[in-house]
TIDRENPA-552653 format. One record per residue (C-alpha): residue number from 1; x, y, z. Coordinates in nm, 2 decimals. Layout:
% TIDRENPA-552653
 pos     c1     c2     c3
 NUM      X      Y      Z
...
***
This chain:
% TIDRENPA-552653
 pos     c1     c2     c3
   1   0.00   0.00   0.00
   2   0.14   0.34  -0.10
   3   0.26   0.56   0.18
   4   0.04   0.85   0.07
   5  -0.27   0.63   0.11
   6  -0.18   0.55   0.47
   7  -0.12   0.92   0.54
   8  -0.46   1.01   0.39
   9  -0.62   0.74   0.60
  10  -0.46   0.86   0.92
  11  -0.57   1.21   0.84
  12  -0.93   1.09   0.79
  13  -0.91   0.91   1.12
  14  -0.79   1.22   1.30
  15  -1.09   1.42   1.18
  16  -1.34   1.14   1.25
  17  -1.41   1.06   0.88
  18  -1.47   0.70   0.76
  19  -1.20   0.50   0.59
  20  -1.29   0.26   0.32
  21  -1.11   0.02   0.08
  22  -1.22  -0.11  -0.26
  23  -1.10  -0.46  -0.37
  24  -1.12  -0.58  -0.73
  25  -1.01  -0.89  -0.93
  26  -0.65  -0.77  -0.95
  27  -0.58  -0.69  -0.58
  28  -0.78  -0.97  -0.41
  29  -0.60  -1.25  -0.24
  30  -0.65  -1.49  -0.54
  31  -0.64  -1.27  -0.85
  32  -0.85  -1.40  -1.15
  33  -1.00  -1.31  -1.48
  34  -0.68  -1.18  -1.65
  35  -0.69  -0.84  -1.46
  36  -0.34  -0.72  -1.56
  37  -0.09  -0.62  -1.29
  38  -0.18  -0.81  -0.97
  39  -0.13  -0.75  -0.60
  40  -0.25  -1.05  -0.40
  41  -0.11  -0.91  -0.07
  42  -0.30  -0.58  -0.10
  43  -0.57  -0.67   0.16
  44  -0.33  -0.80   0.42
  45  -0.10  -0.50   0.37
  46  -0.38  -0.26   0.40
  47  -0.52  -0.42   0.71
  48  -0.18  -0.41   0.88
  49  -0.11  -0.05   0.80
  50  -0.44   0.14   0.82
  51  -0.53   0.30   1.15
  52  -0.89   0.18   1.11
  53  -1.12   0.04   0.85
  54  -1.49   0.13   0.84
  55  -1.58  -0.03   0.50
  56  -1.42  -0.30   0.29
  57  -1.62  -0.31  -0.04
  58  -1.55  -0.55  -0.32
  59  -1.62  -0.54  -0.69
  60  -1.57  -0.91  -0.75
  61  -1.77  -1.05  -1.03
  62  -1.77  -1.40  -1.18
  63  -1.56  -1.32  -1.48
  64  -1.36  -1.58  -1.67
  65  -1.31  -1.95  -1.61
  66  -1.45  -2.06  -1.27
  67  -1.54  -1.70  -1.20
  68  -1.81  -1.79  -0.95
  69  -1.58  -2.01  -0.76
  70  -1.31  -1.74  -0.75
  71  -1.57  -1.48  -0.62
  72  -1.66  -1.72  -0.33
  73  -1.30  -1.81  -0.26
  74  -1.19  -1.45  -0.24
  75  -1.48  -1.32  -0.04
  76  -1.44  -1.60   0.22
  77  -1.07  -1.53   0.25
  78  -1.12  -1.15   0.28
  79  -1.39  -1.21   0.54
  80  -1.14  -1.43   0.74
  81  -0.86  -1.17   0.72
  82  -1.08  -0.89   0.84
  83  -1.27  -1.07   1.12
  84  -0.96  -1.24   1.26
  85  -0.75  -0.92   1.26
  86  -0.62  -0.83   1.60
  87  -0.70  -0.46   1.57
  88  -1.07  -0.42   1.66
  89  -1.09  -0.10   1.46
  90  -1.01  -0.32   1.16
  91  -1.20  -0.64   1.24
  92  -1.53  -0.47   1.28
  93  -1.53  -0.32   0.93
  94  -1.85  -0.35   0.73
  95  -1.80  -0.59   0.43
  96  -1.99  -0.60   0.10
  97  -1.95  -0.72  -0.25
  98  -2.09  -0.62  -0.59
  99  -2.43  -0.78  -0.65
 100  -2.45  -0.97  -0.32
 101  -2.75  -0.89  -0.11
 102  -3.02  -1.07   0.10
 103  -3.32  -1.21  -0.08
 104  -3.41  -1.54  -0.24
 105  -3.55  -1.41  -0.57
 106  -3.45  -1.14  -0.82
 107  -3.76  -1.04  -1.02
 108  -3.55  -0.77  -1.19
 109  -3.37  -1.04  -1.40
 110  -3.53  -1.05  -1.74
 111  -3.51  -1.43  -1.76
 112  -3.75  -1.62  -1.53
 113  -3.51  -1.91  -1.51
 114  -3.25  -1.70  -1.35
 115  -3.46  -1.54  -1.07
 116  -3.40  -1.80  -0.80
 117  -3.10  -1.66  -0.60
 118  -3.07  -1.98  -0.40
 119  -2.96  -2.15  -0.72
 120  -2.80  -1.85  -0.89
 121  -2.66  -1.92  -1.24
 122  -2.57  -1.56  -1.34
 123  -2.29  -1.54  -1.60
 124  -2.36  -1.91  -1.67
 125  -2.19  -2.00  -1.35
 126  -2.25  -2.32  -1.14
 127  -2.56  -2.29  -0.93
 128  -2.49  -2.14  -0.58
 129  -2.70  -1.99  -0.30
 130  -2.62  -1.62  -0.31
 131  -2.87  -1.54  -0.04
 132  -2.71  -1.77   0.21
 133  -2.36  -1.66   0.09
 134  -2.45  -1.30   0.17
 135  -2.59  -1.38   0.51
 136  -2.28  -1.59   0.60
 137  -2.00  -1.35   0.49
 138  -2.13  -1.00   0.43
 139  -2.32  -0.72   0.61
 140  -2.34  -0.46   0.34
 141  -2.61  -0.53   0.08
 142  -2.49  -0.41  -0.26
 143  -2.76  -0.47  -0.52
 144  -2.69  -0.35  -0.88
 145  -2.94  -0.07  -0.95
 146  -2.82   0.00  -1.30
 147  -3.06   0.11  -1.58
 148  -2.98  -0.17  -1.83
 149  -3.09  -0.13  -2.18
 150  -3.17  -0.50  -2.17
 151  -3.46  -0.44  -1.92
 152  -3.67  -0.36  -2.23
 153  -3.75  -0.73  -2.22
 154  -3.97  -0.67  -1.91
 155  -4.23  -0.53  -2.15
 156  -4.22  -0.84  -2.37
 157  -4.51  -1.08  -2.33
 158  -4.32  -1.35  -2.50
 159  -4.08  -1.37  -2.20
 160  -4.29  -1.22  -1.91
 161  -4.64  -1.34  -2.00
 162  -4.89  -1.10  -1.86
 163  -4.66  -0.96  -1.59
 164  -4.51  -0.68  -1.80
 165  -4.43  -0.31  -1.77
 166  -4.65  -0.07  -1.97
 167  -4.34   0.04  -2.17
 168  -3.96   0.03  -2.19
 169  -3.91   0.35  -2.00
 170  -4.11   0.20  -1.71
 171  -3.91  -0.12  -1.73
 172  -3.57   0.05  -1.70
 173  -3.70   0.24  -1.40
 174  -3.89  -0.04  -1.22
 175  -3.62  -0.32  -1.24
 176  -3.34  -0.14  -1.05
 177  -3.59  -0.02  -0.79
 178  -3.73  -0.37  -0.75
 179  -3.39  -0.51  -0.68
 180  -3.31  -0.25  -0.42
 181  -3.65  -0.31  -0.26
 182  -3.59  -0.69  -0.23
 183  -3.27  -0.62  -0.05
 184  -3.44  -0.36   0.17
 185  -3.72  -0.60   0.27
 186  -3.47  -0.87   0.36
 187  -3.19  -0.66   0.52
 188  -3.07  -0.80   0.85
 189  -3.06  -0.58   1.16
 190  -2.74  -0.38   1.17
 191  -2.66  -0.44   0.80
 192  -2.61  -0.15   0.55
 193  -2.78  -0.11   0.21
 194  -2.54   0.06  -0.04
 195  -2.66  -0.01  -0.40
 196  -2.44   0.03  -0.71
 197  -2.58   0.30  -0.94
 198  -2.49   0.43  -1.29
 199  -2.64   0.64  -1.56
 200  -2.71   0.37  -1.83
 201  -2.57   0.04  -1.95
 202  -2.63  -0.04  -2.31
 203  -2.66  -0.39  -2.45
 204  -2.42  -0.54  -2.71
 205  -2.71  -0.67  -2.91
 206  -2.93  -0.56  -3.20
 207  -3.16  -0.28  -3.10
 208  -3.46  -0.48  -3.21
 209  -3.40  -0.71  -2.91
 210  -3.28  -0.47  -2.63
 211  -3.40  -0.11  -2.67
 212  -3.49   0.05  -2.33
 213  -3.43   0.42  -2.36
 214  -3.15   0.59  -2.16
 215  -3.31   0.75  -1.85
 216  -3.36   1.13  -1.85
 217  -3.21   1.34  -1.59
 218  -3.55   1.36  -1.42
 219  -3.57   0.98  -1.41
 220  -3.22   0.95  -1.27
 221  -3.29   1.20  -1.00
 222  -3.61   1.03  -0.91
 223  -3.46   0.68  -0.90
 224  -3.18   0.79  -0.66
 225  -3.44   0.95  -0.43
 226  -3.66   0.64  -0.44
 227  -3.36   0.43  -0.34
 228  -3.30   0.66  -0.04
 229  -3.67   0.66   0.05
 230  -3.65   0.28   0.07
 231  -3.38   0.27   0.33
 232  -3.05   0.29   0.14
 233  -2.77   0.43   0.36
 234  -2.57   0.55   0.07
 235  -2.48   0.45  -0.29
 236  -2.17   0.36  -0.48
 237  -2.12   0.51  -0.83
 238  -1.99   0.30  -1.11
 239  -1.83   0.58  -1.30
 240  -1.50   0.74  -1.38
 241  -1.41   1.10  -1.40
 242  -1.37   1.10  -1.77
 243  -1.63   1.15  -2.04
 244  -1.67   0.79  -2.14
 245  -2.03   0.67  -2.12
 246  -2.29   0.47  -2.30
 247  -2.56   0.74  -2.22
 248  -2.59   0.97  -2.52
 249  -2.66   1.28  -2.31
 250  -2.51   1.24  -1.96
 251  -2.15   1.14  -1.91
 252  -2.01   0.97  -1.60
 253  -1.90   1.29  -1.43
 254  -2.23   1.46  -1.49
 255  -2.42   1.16  -1.36
 256  -2.22   1.15  -1.04
 257  -2.30   1.52  -0.98
 258  -2.67   1.46  -1.05
 259  -2.69   1.15  -0.82
 260  -2.51   1.33  -0.53
 261  -2.73   1.64  -0.57
 262  -3.05   1.43  -0.58
 263  -2.95   1.24  -0.27
 264  -2.86   1.56  -0.08
 265  -3.19   1.72  -0.17
 266  -3.34   1.49   0.10
 267  -3.08   1.56   0.37
 268  -3.28   1.82   0.56
 269  -3.58   1.59   0.58
 270  -3.38   1.28   0.70
 271  -3.18   1.49   0.94
 272  -3.49   1.62   1.11
 273  -3.54   1.30   1.30
 274  -3.32   1.02   1.43
 275  -3.56   0.75   1.34
 276  -3.76   0.69   1.02
 277  -4.06   0.49   0.92
 278  -4.05   0.35   0.57
 279  -4.41   0.32   0.44
 280  -4.36   0.12   0.12
 281  -4.10  -0.14   0.01
 282  -4.31  -0.29  -0.27
 283  -4.31  -0.22  -0.64
 284  -4.58  -0.22  -0.90
 285  -4.45  -0.36  -1.23
 286  -4.77  -0.37  -1.43
 287  -4.90  -0.02  -1.37
 288  -4.57   0.17  -1.43
 289  -4.63   0.37  -1.11
 290  -4.38   0.35  -0.82
 291  -4.42   0.53  -0.49
 292  -4.19   0.56  -0.19
 293  -4.25   0.73   0.14
 294  -4.08   0.80   0.47
 295  -4.20   0.94   0.80
 296  -3.96   1.15   0.99
 297  -4.12   1.26   1.32
 298  -4.46   1.40   1.22
 299  -4.37   1.47   0.86
 300  -4.42   1.23   0.57
 301  -4.25   1.27   0.24
 302  -4.39   1.08  -0.06
 303  -4.23   1.05  -0.40
 304  -4.46   0.92  -0.68
 305  -4.32   0.83  -1.03
 306  -4.57   0.76  -1.30
 307  -4.39   0.60  -1.59
 308  -4.71   0.51  -1.77
 309  -4.73   0.66  -2.12
 310  -5.09   0.78  -2.11
 311  -5.27   0.72  -1.77
 312  -5.27   0.96  -1.48
 313  -5.24   0.78  -1.15
 314  -5.25   0.84  -0.77
 315  -5.06   0.63  -0.52
 316  -5.26   0.45  -0.25
 317  -5.15   0.54   0.10
 318  -5.17   0.35   0.44
 319  -5.47   0.44   0.66
 320  -5.35   0.71   0.90
 321  -5.52   1.01   1.03
 322  -5.41   1.31   0.83
 323  -5.33   1.12   0.51
 324  -5.57   1.10   0.22
 325  -5.66   0.76   0.08
 326  -5.44   0.84  -0.23
 327  -5.20   1.11  -0.33
 328  -5.31   1.37  -0.58
 329  -5.31   1.25  -0.94
 330  -4.97   1.24  -1.11
 331  -4.97   1.29  -1.49
 332  -4.82   1.03  -1.72
 333  -4.44   1.05  -1.74
 334  -4.41   1.28  -1.44
 335  -4.25   1.26  -1.09
 336  -4.41   1.44  -0.79
 337  -4.32   1.49  -0.42
 338  -4.60   1.53  -0.16
 339  -4.54   1.63   0.20
 340  -4.79   1.58   0.49
 341  -4.78   1.67   0.86
 342  -4.97   1.45   1.10
 343  -4.98   1.29   1.44
 344  -4.81   0.95   1.39
 345  -4.99   0.79   1.69
 346  -5.34   0.85   1.55
 347  -5.39   0.55   1.32
 348  -5.68   0.34   1.21
 349  -5.54   0.02   1.37
 350  -5.89  -0.14   1.33
 351  -5.89  -0.04   0.97
 352  -6.26   0.04   0.97
 353  -6.24   0.39   0.83
 354  -6.25   0.60   1.14
 355  -6.05   0.68   1.45
 356  -6.19   0.58   1.79
 357  -6.11   0.40   2.11
 358  -6.13   0.06   1.95
 359  -5.81   0.14   1.76
 360  -5.62   0.16   2.09
 361  -5.78  -0.18   2.19
 362  -5.67  -0.33   1.86
 363  -5.32  -0.19   1.91
 364  -5.28  -0.34   2.25
 365  -5.43  -0.67   2.14
 366  -5.19  -0.69   1.86
 367  -4.90  -0.69   2.10
 368  -5.01  -1.00   2.28
 369  -4.83  -1.31   2.17
 370  -4.64  -1.13   1.90
 371  -4.27  -1.05   1.88
 372  -4.19  -0.70   1.98
 373  -3.93  -0.68   1.70
 374  -4.09  -0.50   1.40
 375  -4.15  -0.71   1.10
 376  -4.06  -0.64   0.74
 377  -3.81  -0.38   0.84
 378  -3.51  -0.22   0.67
 379  -3.23  -0.37   0.86
 380  -3.42  -0.34   1.19
 381  -3.56   0.00   1.12
 382  -3.92  -0.08   1.14
 383  -4.20  -0.01   0.89
 384  -4.45  -0.18   1.13
 385  -4.73   0.08   1.19
 386  -4.73  -0.01   1.56
 387  -4.37   0.12   1.58
 388  -4.48   0.48   1.64
 389  -4.14   0.62   1.72
 390  -3.97   0.41   1.44
 391  -3.71   0.28   1.69
 392  -3.71  -0.07   1.54
 393  -3.91  -0.21   1.83
 394  -4.27  -0.20   1.94
 395  -4.23  -0.10   2.30
 396  -4.35   0.11   2.59
 397  -4.27   0.43   2.42
 398  -4.52   0.35   2.14
 399  -4.79   0.26   2.40
 400  -4.72   0.60   2.57
 401  -4.75   0.79   2.24
 402  -5.09   0.64   2.17
 403  -5.20   0.68   2.53
 404  -5.12   1.05   2.51
 405  -5.32   1.08   2.19
 406  -5.62   0.93   2.37
 407  -5.58   1.16   2.67
 408  -5.58   1.46   2.43
 409  -5.91   1.33   2.28
 410  -5.78   1.23   1.95
 411  -5.94   0.89   1.96
 412  -6.28   1.00   2.11
 413  -6.60   0.93   1.92
 414  -6.68   1.30   1.90
 415  -6.34   1.40   1.78
 416  -6.47   1.40   1.43
 417  -6.15   1.23   1.32
 418  -6.16   1.01   1.01
 419  -5.89   0.85   0.81
 420  -5.98   1.09   0.53
 421  -6.01   0.79   0.30
 422  -6.19   1.01   0.05
 423  -5.88   1.21  -0.02
 424  -5.77   1.56   0.07
 425  -5.68   1.88  -0.10
 426  -5.33   2.03  -0.04
 427  -5.34   2.36   0.14
 428  -5.02   2.49   0.00
 429  -4.90   2.42  -0.35
 430  -4.56   2.52  -0.46
 431  -4.35   2.39  -0.75
 432  -3.98   2.32  -0.70
 433  -3.73   2.19  -0.94
 434  -3.97   2.16  -1.23
 435  -3.67   2.20  -1.46
 436  -3.55   1.88  -1.30
 437  -3.89   1.71  -1.37
 438  -4.01   1.69  -1.01
 439  -4.32   1.87  -0.87
 440  -4.35   1.92  -0.50
 441  -4.66   1.98  -0.29
 442  -4.68   2.04   0.08
 443  -5.00   1.94   0.27
 444  -5.02   2.09   0.62
***
């Protein structure tokens, strides 16, 4: 390892910044795939010289002869070197690898025969259980959220049957988000979610077969924000600083700037609360509409992307006092952000269309005999509606929050509170970033 790299790492350590390391085919313990100059001792040298290591991220793909076997062999050895290192500031590093993430199926794959990740045969490799592999050796989920031109096949009935996207633009947007969402739904407590992102990956095939259009800047921005609104902790950009790109309008450097800016646009919202509730981790392939939403304290931010070519649509929302049954309509081809302010403790737990004392009874009854750990969470960060403070557990603090709402009369029969399942009208409308293709509406 170069002396300057160690000096930079020590400087980062002194100022409290994280230190990370990227490993590829040429500098892993067992180099493979004809990578050129090799350095099989790079990992050991780095571990012994760095003052600390927060992230060890790998871009190991099953290239070349026995590529799948070489990926497994290297990941297992790197895992051993890190976890057995005597320096606890090294051995506790978060470890992840390209395209390894928790989840038994990958609906984003265009070929139905390759969607079972417990018998993964990507790159024509021997079948292996990538879900179990991730859970054994890794704790950073790194799904590949690239907009592949090949995803146009998701709108092809000959391959997909009736489960198709309405158009190719919707396909190239849905597939990366679906893959991230599967990883989010299956993320283990304490694990991180850091997807790989890029601007566009064309296919080396006739355009009659693979022809999804390169995403627009508005679609790129929206996809990055959906990823964050579904629990991603960060993202890793597959780009270089030069102008090479397969996207006709946005080179790598421009994409990197767009992605960073789109992510940062949500900083103030996420920073407003320590805990967050994720309202949706599902996707809707057939409609072409995707929506993501997060609650931070009493504020909910919802992003709706309508990739249908001709139909305006509204996203259905969970039954909560202060939320309409659906968002306002979003025009075809548009992205829109909606913000609502509400009391998160006042919810229709009975799901009967109104807010009353029975909802508290249903909430308490639901606690009996059930695990207090929230289900279907993003790495332990709950999306369970009973987890009022979004702490990752349904506990006494959640009971207290609802009890306070009852004491304030918010669940009383004469409170007049409904779940507003008929919809609501935004009080304040303001458009922001329309040049970026995203409309924003605040509902207070």
